N, C-alpha and C positions, 0 to 999 in steps of 0.2 A: 718958373720953371714951368710950372703943372697946372697954374690955375691961369698961365697968359694961356698954356695948350689948348685946359678948357672953358679958355672964352673963343676963340676962334673958332673949336669945333661949334659951341654953342652956337657961333652967330653964321657960319657954316650953317649947320640946320634951320636956325631960322632964318636964313635966307631961302633955303631950298621948302619950307612949307608956306613964304611967300608966295613964291615963285607957282608951286603947284597952287595955291589959291587963286592966283591972277587967272593959270592956265584955266582953270576948274571954270572961273570968272567970266571966261571969254568964250567958252565951251556953251556956255547952258545961256548967252546971251546970243550964240549963232544959232542954237538949235533949240528955240522953248516947248518944242514937247518933248524934248529929254529932259527938263527939270525935275518934273514929278517925280523918272526912273529913276533919276540921279538921288536925287533927295534920298529916296529912301533907299539904294545901293549903301548911301555913308552914311543910314540912321542903322538902319538894322543889323549891318553887320559887325559897331560895337556895342550897342542894345541886346543884341545874341550873343555874343558872345559876356559881357559880362554881366550877364541878370542870370542865364541859363548855362553856359558850357564852365566857364571860369568857378559858379560854387559850386557843378556838379561836381568838378576837379579836386576843388580842394577841400570837400567834404569825405571825397572817396582816402586820398591822400593822408587827413586827417584821422578817420576810418582804420587806414593799413596799418599807419602809426602807433595806432592802439595793437594792433592784431596781429605784426609779425616781429618776427625777432630781429634785434639790431640791426646785425648782420644783411639780410633782405630789406631793411629802411629803404637806404641809397639807391640799389641798383632799381627801387618799383617806381618809386619818387621821379626819377628820371624818367623809366617808363610812361608817367603817367605824366612828366610834361613832354614829352618828347609825342605823346599821342591826342594830347588836345593839341601841341597845334596842329599835328598832320591833315587833325581832324575837322580844325577852323579854315585850314589852309584848302581842306576838302569841297568844304558845304557850300559853296559859290557854283566851281563848277558840279556837281552831284543835281543843284538845281538850276542849271545852267542850259541843259537836258530839255528842259521844259520850258524854255523862255523863247516869246518870238524872236525872229529875223536869228535864226543859228547859220553861226560859220561855218560852215562843215569842212571844213581846215583846222578852227582853232581847238574846235572843243569834240572831235569828233573823237577823242581815244576814249579804252572805257574805265572814268576811273572809280567808280566803285568798285573794281579789280584791282583798280592802281593801290587801293587804298587801304583795302585787306592787304595787300600784300607786301604796303608797308608796313603792316601792323605788325601783321605774322615776326617779316625781320627784326623789328624792333623791339619781340616780347618775349624774340628769341636768343637777341643778345639781351637782355635784363636776363634771363634767366641763365645765359654763361657769364654775366658780370658775378651774379650769387652763384652759383657755383669756384670760380675765379677765387671770391671771399672769403670764400669758405671754408677751403683746401686753402690759402692764405694763410689762414686762421689757427686748420692744424698747424703748418709747416713752425707757425711761430711758437704754437704753446709747445713744442717739442725740445 
């Protein structure tokens, strides 16, 4: 049963990837002037994420796992993962302000302030989780 469900999900995912590729191919054929910009957009995200952002997050996680007590490791690891994802999502919007053909209705928010707020909320939640973890360990020891 599980194998069948996995096959169905895999086929659905592969179908969506093929459909997305087909639509992208149609778009690139319709407007060849955006081919370079689209190729840059498709390549820059994964390259920057895989070569810069993720190694920095992994190195920070490794260093913190050596420095932090065991009660703080899980909350801090979760905070690092969430922070990394938030930054990865925010980077295109932060750079979009300098791109040509600005769409005023699409990217008119203050994304730097939004990213800062999301990171603050994330790390306050990490501190609360660490505090609850410490309190829980004290109650278990009594």
